[in-house]
N, CA, C and O atoms as CSV, one atom per row, in Angstrom:
chain,resi,resn,atom,element,x,y,z
A,1,MET,N,N,0.862,-1.163,-0.021
A,1,MET,CA,C,0.041,-0.001,0.028
A,1,MET,C,C,0.843,1.208,0.037
A,1,MET,O,O,1.738,1.339,0.872
A,2,ARG,N,N,0.569,2.187,-0.909
A,2,ARG,CA,C,1.355,3.378,-0.936
A,2,ARG,C,C,0.831,4.352,0.131
A,2,ARG,O,O,-0.366,4.604,0.263
A,3,ARG,N,N,1.832,4.893,0.901
A,3,ARG,CA,C,1.479,5.914,1.991
A,3,ARG,C,C,1.821,7.284,1.442
A,3,ARG,O,O,2.921,7.490,0.929
A,4,PRO,N,N,0.927,8.191,1.538
A,4,PRO,CA,C,1.197,9.507,0.887
A,4,PRO,C,C,1.974,10.391,2.030
A,4,PRO,O,O,1.981,10.120,3.231
A,5,GLY,N,N,2.599,11.456,1.433
A,5,GLY,CA,C,3.061,12.555,2.115
A,5,GLY,C,C,4.092,12.247,3.254
A,5,GLY,O,O,5.062,11.521,3.037
A,6,LEU,N,N,3.855,12.819,4.467
A,6,LEU,CA,C,4.770,12.706,5.600
A,6,LEU,C,C,4.958,11.275,6.077
A,6,LEU,O,O,6.049,10.876,6.482
A,7,HIS,N,N,3.859,10.503,6.022
A,7,HIS,CA,C,3.980,9.146,6.398
A,7,HIS,C,C,4.948,8.362,5.560
A,7,HIS,O,O,5.696,7.527,6.069
A,8,ALA,N,N,4.934,8.637,4.233
A,8,ALA,CA,C,5.748,7.961,3.326
A,8,ALA,C,C,7.286,8.256,3.598
A,8,ALA,O,O,8.161,7.452,3.274
A,9,ALA,N,N,7.535,9.411,4.189
A,9,ALA,CA,C,8.941,9.782,4.650
A,9,ALA,C,C,9.266,9.253,6.065
A,9,ALA,O,O,10.291,9.621,6.638
A,10,GLY,N,N,8.368,8.367,6.645
A,10,GLY,CA,C,8.642,7.910,7.880
A,10,GLY,C,C,8.274,8.751,9.098
A,10,GLY,O,O,8.512,8.356,10.239
A,11,VAL,N,N,7.726,9.846,8.850
A,11,VAL,CA,C,7.353,10.817,9.944
A,11,VAL,C,C,6.164,10.337,10.717
A,11,VAL,O,O,5.226,9.831,10.101
A,12,ARG,N,N,6.131,10.454,11.981
A,12,ARG,CA,C,4.920,10.095,12.832
A,12,ARG,C,C,4.340,11.488,13.211
A,12,ARG,O,O,5.012,12.449,13.586
A,13,LEU,N,N,2.997,11.451,13.055
A,13,LEU,CA,C,2.267,12.683,13.119
A,13,LEU,C,C,1.446,12.839,14.519
A,13,LEU,O,O,0.914,11.878,15.075
A,14,ARG,N,N,1.417,13.986,14.946
A,14,ARG,CA,C,0.626,14.405,16.071
A,14,ARG,C,C,-0.188,15.633,15.685
A,14,ARG,O,O,0.336,16.604,15.140
A,15,LEU,N,N,-1.509,15.564,15.990
A,15,LEU,CA,C,-2.397,16.615,15.669
A,15,LEU,C,C,-2.953,17.222,16.935
A,15,LEU,O,O,-3.384,16.550,17.872
A,16,HIS,N,N,-2.912,18.577,16.897
A,16,HIS,CA,C,-3.495,19.393,18.001
A,16,HIS,C,C,-4.304,20.495,17.300
A,16,HIS,O,O,-3.774,21.237,16.472
A,17,ILE,N,N,-5.553,20.584,17.633
A,17,ILE,CA,C,-6.311,21.853,17.186
A,17,ILE,C,C,-6.861,22.446,18.456
A,17,ILE,O,O,-7.506,21.736,19.227
A,18,CYS,N,N,-6.637,23.697,18.703
A,18,CYS,CA,C,-7.044,24.436,19.872
A,18,CYS,C,C,-8.592,24.597,19.837
A,18,CYS,O,O,-9.180,24.783,18.772
A,19,GLY,N,N,-9.220,24.520,21.010
A,19,GLY,CA,C,-10.610,24.819,21.036
A,19,GLY,C,C,-11.507,23.561,21.109
A,19,GLY,O,O,-11.039,22.425,21.188
A,20,ASP,N,N,-12.748,23.826,21.079
A,20,ASP,CA,C,-13.766,22.683,21.224
A,20,ASP,C,C,-13.898,22.081,19.792
A,20,ASP,O,O,-14.527,22.636,18.891
A,21,THR,N,N,-13.275,20.946,19.676
A,21,THR,CA,C,-13.361,20.207,18.392
A,21,THR,C,C,-14.314,19.039,18.324
A,21,THR,O,O,-14.217,18.175,17.452
A,22,ARG,N,N,-15.326,19.033,19.358
A,22,ARG,CA,C,-16.249,17.946,19.389
A,22,ARG,C,C,-16.963,17.528,18.024
A,22,ARG,O,O,-17.174,16.350,17.737
A,23,ARG,N,N,-17.303,18.575,17.232
A,23,ARG,CA,C,-17.971,18.394,16.077
A,23,ARG,C,C,-17.092,17.686,14.920
A,23,ARG,O,O,-17.609,17.188,13.920
A,24,MET,N,N,-15.824,17.699,15.151
A,24,MET,CA,C,-14.999,17.045,14.080
A,24,MET,C,C,-14.051,15.943,14.576
A,24,MET,O,O,-13.070,15.607,13.912
A,25,LEU,N,N,-14.360,15.394,15.743
A,25,LEU,CA,C,-13.546,14.322,16.357
A,25,LEU,C,C,-13.414,13.161,15.396
A,25,LEU,O,O,-12.305,12.671,15.185
A,26,GLU,N,N,-14.539,12.690,14.787
A,26,GLU,CA,C,-14.471,11.503,13.910
A,26,GLU,C,C,-13.568,11.774,12.791
A,26,GLU,O,O,-12.784,10.889,12.448
A,27,GLY,N,N,-13.592,12.917,12.176
A,27,GLY,CA,C,-12.670,13.305,11.064
A,27,GLY,C,C,-11.194,13.377,11.476
A,27,GLY,O,O,-10.303,13.015,10.707
A,28,MET,N,N,-10.937,13.886,12.791
A,28,MET,CA,C,-9.635,13.884,13.241
A,28,MET,C,C,-9.093,12.484,13.417
A,28,MET,O,O,-7.928,12.214,13.125
A,29,GLY,N,N,-9.925,11.619,13.885
A,29,GLY,CA,C,-9.528,10.272,14.113
A,29,GLY,C,C,-9.256,9.481,12.791
A,29,GLY,O,O,-8.550,8.473,12.786
A,30,ARG,N,N,-9.823,9.965,11.725
A,30,ARG,CA,C,-9.599,9.240,10.412
A,30,ARG,C,C,-8.412,9.787,9.663
A,30,ARG,O,O,-8.124,9.297,8.571
A,31,LEU,N,N,-7.682,10.804,10.196
A,31,LEU,CA,C,-6.623,11.399,9.481
A,31,LEU,C,C,-5.343,10.542,9.469
A,31,LEU,O,O,-4.447,10.793,8.663
A,32,GLY,N,N,-5.248,9.520,10.365
A,32,GLY,CA,C,-4.109,8.679,10.307
A,32,GLY,C,C,-2.905,9.116,11.131
A,32,GLY,O,O,-1.789,8.607,11.021
A,33,CYS,N,N,-3.230,10.122,11.983
A,33,CYS,CA,C,-2.099,10.588,12.878
A,33,CYS,C,C,-1.965,9.601,13.992
A,33,CYS,O,O,-2.942,9.016,14.460
A,34,GLU,N,N,-0.649,9.412,14.440
A,34,GLU,CA,C,-0.277,8.520,15.488
A,34,GLU,C,C,-0.880,9.009,16.743
A,34,GLU,O,O,-1.394,8.212,17.527
A,35,ILE,N,N,-0.846,10.284,16.976
A,35,ILE,CA,C,-1.329,10.873,18.269
A,35,ILE,C,C,-2.302,11.968,17.969
A,35,ILE,O,O,-2.063,12.792,17.086
A,36,ILE,N,N,-3.430,11.995,18.708
A,36,ILE,CA,C,-4.326,13.095,18.681
A,36,ILE,C,C,-4.269,13.777,19.956
A,36,ILE,O,O,-4.502,13.149,20.989
A,37,ASP,N,N,-3.970,15.052,19.973
A,37,ASP,CA,C,-3.783,15.899,21.161
A,37,ASP,C,C,-5.142,16.552,21.452
A,37,ASP,O,O,-5.634,17.299,20.607
A,38,ILE,N,N,-5.730,16.317,22.541
A,38,ILE,CA,C,-7.123,16.778,22.769
A,38,ILE,C,C,-6.982,18.001,23.699
A,38,ILE,O,O,-6.333,17.924,24.742
A,39,ASP,N,N,-7.644,19.209,23.273
A,39,ASP,CA,C,-7.625,20.387,24.011
A,39,ASP,C,C,-8.534,20.215,25.295
A,39,ASP,O,O,-9.486,19.434,25.288
A,40,SER,N,N,-8.224,20.919,26.308
A,40,SER,CA,C,-9.023,20.780,27.652
A,40,SER,C,C,-10.472,21.117,27.482
A,40,SER,O,O,-11.281,20.765,28.340
A,41,LYS,N,N,-10.863,21.829,26.343
A,41,LYS,CA,C,-12.260,22.135,26.176
A,41,LYS,C,C,-13.122,20.946,25.680
A,41,LYS,O,O,-14.342,21.056,25.564
A,42,VAL,N,N,-12.421,19.756,25.380
A,42,VAL,CA,C,-13.178,18.612,24.902
A,42,VAL,C,C,-12.914,17.482,25.981
A,42,VAL,O,O,-11.783,17.164,26.348
A,43,PRO,N,N,-14.040,16.935,26.427
A,43,PRO,CA,C,-13.827,15.726,27.316
A,43,PRO,C,C,-13.105,14.645,26.583
A,43,PRO,O,O,-13.461,14.337,25.446
A,44,ILE,N,N,-12.121,14.065,27.171
A,44,ILE,CA,C,-11.440,12.852,26.621
A,44,ILE,C,C,-12.411,11.789,26.298
A,44,ILE,O,O,-12.203,11.078,25.316
A,45,SER,N,N,-13.458,11.618,27.043
A,45,SER,CA,C,-14.418,10.526,26.788
A,45,SER,C,C,-15.122,10.797,25.462
A,45,SER,O,O,-15.491,9.821,24.809
A,46,ALA,N,N,-15.331,11.967,25.025
A,46,ALA,CA,C,-15.915,12.316,23.738
A,46,ALA,C,C,-15.006,11.881,22.679
A,46,ALA,O,O,-15.455,11.283,21.701
A,47,ALA,N,N,-13.690,12.153,22.808
A,47,ALA,CA,C,-12.736,11.758,21.791
A,47,ALA,C,C,-12.565,10.286,21.635
A,47,ALA,O,O,-12.428,9.749,20.535
A,48,ARG,N,N,-12.579,9.585,22.896
A,48,ARG,CA,C,-12.395,8.169,22.890
A,48,ARG,C,C,-13.659,7.466,22.212
A,48,ARG,O,O,-13.490,6.501,21.466
A,49,SER,N,N,-14.819,7.928,22.465
A,49,SER,CA,C,-16.074,7.328,21.925
A,49,SER,C,C,-16.135,7.557,20.445
A,49,SER,O,O,-16.718,6.724,19.750
A,50,ARG,N,N,-15.570,8.640,19.890
A,50,ARG,CA,C,-15.735,8.927,18.445
A,50,ARG,C,C,-14.508,8.540,17.669
A,50,ARG,O,O,-14.448,8.802,16.468
A,51,MET,N,N,-13.497,7.913,18.310
A,51,MET,CA,C,-12.329,7.450,17.549
A,51,MET,C,C,-12.052,6.031,17.846
A,51,MET,O,O,-12.580,5.458,18.799
A,52,SER,N,N,-11.157,5.414,16.967
A,52,SER,CA,C,-10.897,4.011,17.281
A,52,SER,C,C,-10.251,3.784,18.628
A,52,SER,O,O,-9.515,4.629,19.138
A,53,PRO,N,N,-10.545,2.607,19.203
A,53,PRO,CA,C,-9.852,2.308,20.503
A,53,PRO,C,C,-8.370,2.281,20.341
A,53,PRO,O,O,-7.649,2.489,21.316
A,54,ALA,N,N,-7.850,2.023,19.088
A,54,ALA,CA,C,-6.338,2.006,18.940
A,54,ALA,C,C,-5.746,3.449,18.874
A,54,ALA,O,O,-4.532,3.620,18.994
A,55,GLN,N,N,-6.536,4.396,18.697
A,55,GLN,CA,C,-6.023,5.835,18.513
A,55,GLN,C,C,-5.339,6.275,19.836
A,55,GLN,O,O,-5.966,6.211,20.893
A,56,VAL,N,N,-4.135,6.694,19.790
A,56,VAL,CA,C,-3.532,7.291,20.935
A,56,VAL,C,C,-4.000,8.685,21.162
A,56,VAL,O,O,-3.958,9.509,20.248
A,57,LEU,N,N,-4.440,8.975,22.336
A,57,LEU,CA,C,-4.969,10.285,22.666
A,57,LEU,C,C,-3.948,10.962,23.735
A,57,LEU,O,O,-3.396,10.261,24.583
A,58,LEU,N,N,-3.745,12.241,23.656
A,58,LEU,CA,C,-2.905,12.966,24.531
A,58,LEU,C,C,-3.624,14.160,25.054
A,58,LEU,O,O,-4.420,14.742,24.317
A,59,GLY,N,N,-3.395,14.587,26.320
A,59,GLY,CA,C,-3.856,15.858,26.851
A,59,GLY,C,C,-5.082,15.698,27.566
A,59,GLY,O,O,-5.366,14.675,28.188
A,60,GLY,N,N,-5.886,16.818,27.468
A,60,GLY,CA,C,-7.064,16.972,28.147
A,60,GLY,C,C,-7.117,17.662,29.418
A,60,GLY,O,O,-8.201,18.027,29.874
A,61,ILE,N,N,-6.010,17.868,30.032
A,61,ILE,CA,C,-5.935,18.457,31.309
A,61,ILE,C,C,-5.901,20.029,31.172
A,61,ILE,O,O,-5.124,20.600,30.406
A,62,ASP,N,N,-6.721,20.616,31.901
A,62,ASP,CA,C,-6.912,22.164,31.783
A,62,ASP,C,C,-5.513,22.758,32.199
A,62,ASP,O,O,-5.107,22.593,33.349
A,63,PRO,N,N,-4.786,23.440,31.277
A,63,PRO,CA,C,-3.487,23.987,31.566
A,63,PRO,C,C,-3.503,25.129,32.516
A,63,PRO,O,O,-2.481,25.383,33.154
A,64,VAL,N,N,-4.616,25.860,32.664
A,64,VAL,CA,C,-4.624,27.073,33.538
A,64,VAL,C,C,-5.352,26.670,34.847
A,64,VAL,O,O,-4.746,26.700,35.918
A,65,ARG,N,N,-6.601,26.307,34.764
A,65,ARG,CA,C,-7.408,26.034,35.982
A,65,ARG,C,C,-6.750,24.883,36.804
A,65,ARG,O,O,-6.794,24.946,38.033
A,66,VAL,N,N,-6.191,23.922,36.233
A,66,VAL,CA,C,-5.655,22.727,36.955
A,66,VAL,C,C,-4.139,22.789,37.031
A,66,VAL,O,O,-3.605,22.725,38.139
A,67,LEU,N,N,-3.428,22.906,35.957
A,67,LEU,CA,C,-1.940,22.854,36.086
A,67,LEU,C,C,-1.328,24.122,36.734
A,67,LEU,O,O,-0.486,24.042,37.627
A,68,GLN,N,N,-1.767,25.232,36.268
A,68,GLN,CA,C,-1.170,26.488,36.782
A,68,GLN,C,C,-1.679,26.909,38.051
A,68,GLN,O,O,-0.923,27.359,38.912
A,69,ASN,N,N,-3.084,26.776,38.245
A,69,ASN,CA,C,-3.727,27.369,39.401
A,69,ASN,C,C,-4.177,26.255,40.480
A,69,ASN,O,O,-4.574,26.601,41.593
A,70,GLY,N,N,-4.099,24.966,40.113
A,70,GLY,CA,C,-4.517,23.970,41.004
A,70,GLY,C,C,-3.403,23.472,41.960
A,70,GLY,O,O,-2.269,23.952,41.933
A,71,THR,N,N,-3.768,22.524,42.774
A,71,THR,CA,C,-2.836,21.933,43.682
A,71,THR,C,C,-2.372,20.660,43.164
A,71,THR,O,O,-3.030,20.164,42.249
A,72,PRO,N,N,-1.310,20.027,43.611
A,72,PRO,CA,C,-0.878,18.663,43.160
A,72,PRO,C,C,-1.966,17.703,43.214
A,72,PRO,O,O,-2.089,16.868,42.319
A,73,ALA,N,N,-2.867,17.768,44.324
A,73,ALA,CA,C,-3.833,16.791,44.432
A,73,ALA,C,C,-4.892,17.013,43.307
A,73,ALA,O,O,-5.415,16.024,42.792
A,74,GLN,N,N,-5.211,18.206,42.926
A,74,GLN,CA,C,-6.119,18.499,41.844
A,74,GLN,C,C,-5.535,18.000,40.509
A,74,GLN,O,O,-6.274,17.510,39.654
A,75,VAL,N,N,-4.224,18.124,40.335
A,75,VAL,CA,C,-3.459,17.617,39.116
A,75,VAL,C,C,-3.681,16.161,39.097
A,75,VAL,O,O,-4.127,15.611,38.089
A,76,ALA,N,N,-3.381,15.498,40.200
A,76,ALA,CA,C,-3.507,13.999,40.176
A,76,ALA,C,C,-4.795,13.506,39.888
A,76,ALA,O,O,-4.958,12.481,39.227
A,77,ALA,N,N,-5.828,14.255,40.401
A,77,ALA,CA,C,-7.262,13.820,40.174
A,77,ALA,C,C,-7.634,14.043,38.689
A,77,ALA,O,O,-8.351,13.230,38.106
A,78,ALA,N,N,-7.145,15.148,38.078
A,78,ALA,CA,C,-7.462,15.448,36.706
A,78,ALA,C,C,-6.834,14.425,35.794
A,78,ALA,O,O,-7.495,13.925,34.883
A,79,VAL,N,N,-5.552,14.095,36.018
A,79,VAL,CA,C,-4.859,13.135,35.167
A,79,VAL,C,C,-5.470,11.840,35.232
A,79,VAL,O,O,-5.700,11.176,34.221
A,80,ALA,N,N,-5.760,11.438,36.487
A,80,ALA,CA,C,-6.432,10.068,36.657
A,80,ALA,C,C,-7.828,10.071,35.869
A,80,ALA,O,O,-8.189,9.100,35.204
A,81,ASP,N,N,-8.536,11.175,35.990
A,81,ASP,CA,C,-9.853,11.186,35.221
A,81,ASP,C,C,-9.717,11.116,33.787
A,81,ASP,O,O,-10.521,10.482,33.104
A,82,CYS,N,N,-8.633,11.806,33.248
A,82,CYS,CA,C,-8.369,11.769,31.772
A,82,CYS,C,C,-7.943,10.326,31.436
A,82,CYS,O,O,-8.438,9.748,30.469
A,83,HIS,N,N,-7.093,9.787,32.175
A,83,HIS,CA,C,-6.516,8.439,31.886
A,83,HIS,C,C,-7.661,7.490,31.916
A,83,HIS,O,O,-7.782,6.664,31.011
A,84,ASN,N,N,-8.531,7.558,32.924
A,84,ASN,CA,C,-9.680,6.571,33.039
A,84,ASN,C,C,-10.585,6.738,31.783
A,84,ASN,O,O,-10.990,5.730,31.205
A,85,GLN,N,N,-10.907,7.966,31.352
A,85,GLN,CA,C,-11.703,8.272,30.198
A,85,GLN,C,C,-11.027,7.734,28.869
A,85,GLN,O,O,-11.686,7.146,28.012
A,86,ALA,N,N,-9.826,7.947,28.770
A,86,ALA,CA,C,-9.103,7.600,27.539
A,86,ALA,C,C,-8.774,6.080,27.330
A,86,ALA,O,O,-8.757,5.538,26.225
A,87,GLY,N,N,-8.527,5.491,28.465
A,87,GLY,CA,C,-8.108,4.043,28.543
A,87,GLY,C,C,-6.593,3.957,28.396
A,87,GLY,O,O,-5.880,4.932,28.633
A,88,PRO,N,N,-6.087,2.727,27.983
A,88,PRO,CA,C,-4.678,2.503,27.998
A,88,PRO,C,C,-3.855,3.275,26.933
A,88,PRO,O,O,-2.651,3.488,27.083
A,89,ARG,N,N,-4.551,3.679,25.867
A,89,ARG,CA,C,-3.784,4.352,24.726
A,89,ARG,C,C,-3.791,5.897,24.983
A,89,ARG,O,O,-4.337,6.644,24.170
A,90,TYR,N,N,-3.215,6.351,26.054
A,90,TYR,CA,C,-3.306,7.661,26.517
A,90,TYR,C,C,-1.862,8.168,26.921
A,90,TYR,O,O,-1.073,7.440,27.524
A,91,ILE,N,N,-1.580,9.438,26.555
A,91,ILE,CA,C,-0.351,10.008,26.914
A,91,ILE,C,C,-0.678,11.228,27.765
A,91,ILE,O,O,-1.432,12.088,27.311
A,92,ILE,N,N,-0.144,11.342,28.977
A,92,ILE,CA,C,-0.405,12.366,29.872
A,92,ILE,C,C,0.122,13.621,29.383
A,92,ILE,O,O,1.280,13.730,28.980
A,93,GLY,N,N,-0.820,14.688,29.417
A,93,GLY,CA,C,-0.387,16.006,29.008
A,93,GLY,C,C,-1.433,17.059,29.105
A,93,GLY,O,O,-2.627,16.792,29.247
A,94,ALA,N,N,-0.963,18.234,29.026
A,94,ALA,CA,C,-1.954,19.436,29.240
A,94,ALA,C,C,-2.784,19.469,27.935
A,94,ALA,O,O,-2.355,19.045,26.862
A,95,GLY,N,N,-3.922,19.970,28.108
A,95,GLY,CA,C,-4.905,20.170,26.965
A,95,GLY,C,C,-4.661,21.371,26.071
A,95,GLY,O,O,-5.530,21.833,25.332
A,96,CYS,N,N,-3.438,21.847,26.177
A,96,CYS,CA,C,-2.826,22.930,25.349
A,96,CYS,C,C,-1.523,23.241,25.911
A,96,CYS,O,O,-0.971,22.389,26.607
A,97,GLU,N,N,-0.945,24.409,25.684
A,97,GLU,CA,C,0.354,24.765,26.081
A,97,GLU,C,C,0.331,24.905,27.645
A,97,GLU,O,O,-0.684,25.283,28.230
A,98,VAL,N,N,1.469,24.590,28.279
A,98,VAL,CA,C,1.538,24.710,29.697
A,98,VAL,C,C,2.048,26.208,30.027
A,98,VAL,O,O,3.107,26.616,29.550
A,99,PRO,N,N,1.280,26.966,30.828
A,99,PRO,CA,C,1.695,28.325,31.109
A,99,PRO,C,C,3.038,28.409,31.823
A,99,PRO,O,O,3.384,27.541,32.625
A,100,PRO,N,N,3.794,29.474,31.519
A,100,PRO,CA,C,5.159,29.547,32.034
A,100,PRO,C,C,5.194,29.616,33.635
A,100,PRO,O,O,6.186,29.213,34.242
A,101,ASP,N,N,4.098,30.129,34.285
A,101,ASP,CA,C,4.075,30.273,35.732
A,101,ASP,C,C,3.551,29.008,36.379
A,101,ASP,O,O,3.195,29.056,37.557
A,102,THR,N,N,3.483,27.933,35.721
A,102,THR,CA,C,2.903,26.666,36.285
A,102,THR,C,C,3.929,26.218,37.411
A,102,THR,O,O,5.124,26.049,37.168
A,103,PRO,N,N,3.398,26.055,38.575
A,103,PRO,CA,C,4.295,25.466,39.752
A,103,PRO,C,C,4.979,24.195,39.388
A,103,PRO,O,O,4.356,23.314,38.795
A,104,ALA,N,N,6.267,24.054,39.725
A,104,ALA,CA,C,7.049,22.844,39.367
A,104,ALA,C,C,6.382,21.637,40.058
A,104,ALA,O,O,6.389,20.553,39.476
A,105,GLU,N,N,5.815,21.767,41.252
A,105,GLU,CA,C,5.254,20.654,41.953
A,105,GLU,C,C,3.963,20.097,41.177
A,105,GLU,O,O,3.599,18.932,41.336
A,106,ASN,N,N,3.343,20.923,40.394
A,106,ASN,CA,C,2.264,20.428,39.625
A,106,ASN,C,C,2.684,19.635,38.407
A,106,ASN,O,O,2.019,18.692,37.978
A,107,LEU,N,N,3.771,20.039,37.890
A,107,LEU,CA,C,4.396,19.379,36.701
A,107,LEU,C,C,4.984,17.979,37.224
A,107,LEU,O,O,4.862,16.935,36.582
A,108,PHE,N,N,5.607,18.072,38.410
A,108,PHE,CA,C,6.120,16.783,38.960
A,108,PHE,C,C,5.049,15.783,39.301
A,108,PHE,O,O,5.298,14.578,39.294
A,109,GLU,N,N,3.798,16.286,39.614
A,109,GLU,CA,C,2.734,15.369,39.848
A,109,GLU,C,C,2.326,14.656,38.592
A,109,GLU,O,O,1.903,13.503,38.669
A,110,LEU,N,N,2.429,15.284,37.421
A,110,LEU,CA,C,2.173,14.527,36.150
A,110,LEU,C,C,3.262,13.482,36.020
A,110,LEU,O,O,2.926,12.341,35.704
A,111,LEU,N,N,4.508,13.762,36.230
A,111,LEU,CA,C,5.549,12.715,36.209
A,111,LEU,C,C,5.330,11.586,37.168
A,111,LEU,O,O,5.521,10.420,36.824
A,112,ARG,N,N,4.909,11.942,38.435
A,112,ARG,CA,C,4.628,10.905,39.453
A,112,ARG,C,C,3.545,10.069,38.956
A,112,ARG,O,O,3.681,8.847,39.019
A,113,TYR,N,N,2.486,10.579,38.469
A,113,TYR,CA,C,1.409,9.732,37.996
A,113,TYR,C,C,1.860,8.796,36.813
A,113,TYR,O,O,1.503,7.621,36.729
A,114,ALA,N,N,2.633,9.395,35.957
A,114,ALA,CA,C,3.087,8.593,34.754
A,114,ALA,C,C,3.942,7.383,35.234
A,114,ALA,O,O,3.794,6.245,34.789
A,115,GLU,N,N,4.825,7.727,36.157
A,115,GLU,CA,C,5.732,6.629,36.669
A,115,GLU,C,C,4.914,5.605,37.446
A,115,GLU,O,O,5.229,4.416,37.393
A,116,SER,N,N,3.869,6.027,38.171
A,116,SER,CA,C,3.161,5.064,38.977
A,116,SER,C,C,2.187,4.278,38.170
A,116,SER,O,O,1.748,3.216,38.612
A,117,SER,N,N,1.838,4.731,37.045
A,117,SER,CA,C,0.835,3.976,36.183
A,117,SER,C,C,1.486,3.297,34.972
A,117,SER,O,O,0.791,2.777,34.100
A,118,ALA,N,N,2.916,3.306,34.921
A,118,ALA,CA,C,3.582,2.702,33.831
A,118,ALA,C,C,3.413,1.154,33.892
A,118,ALA,O,O,3.424,0.558,34.969
A,119,VAL,N,N,3.264,0.559,32.749
A,119,VAL,CA,C,3.149,-0.945,32.726
A,119,VAL,C,C,4.433,-1.617,32.424
A,119,VAL,O,O,4.489,-2.845,32.373
């Protein structure tokens, strides 16, 4: 089978579209990207239900309300919630760019969760 464009060159693709993309999730899932990065405005459960179970999802955590302004406990709860919604094909990450004033302890909480849930 002939693979077009970037895939033919061996590139792995990650797609992120800012904002509420619920109306186009099915199409995003059909693009053939290895990773679909989900903005925090979209519930991860919506992306998971409209894409293949094999699709890798990333993100979903509110970068301002949770990562920048939340506590480590709130970060842990948010990442666990996203992970539960997404299932095993999930990469922990913010649902957009991480603000520069995000406390280090909140970012370390993402790392702690990732290390504790590694298979």
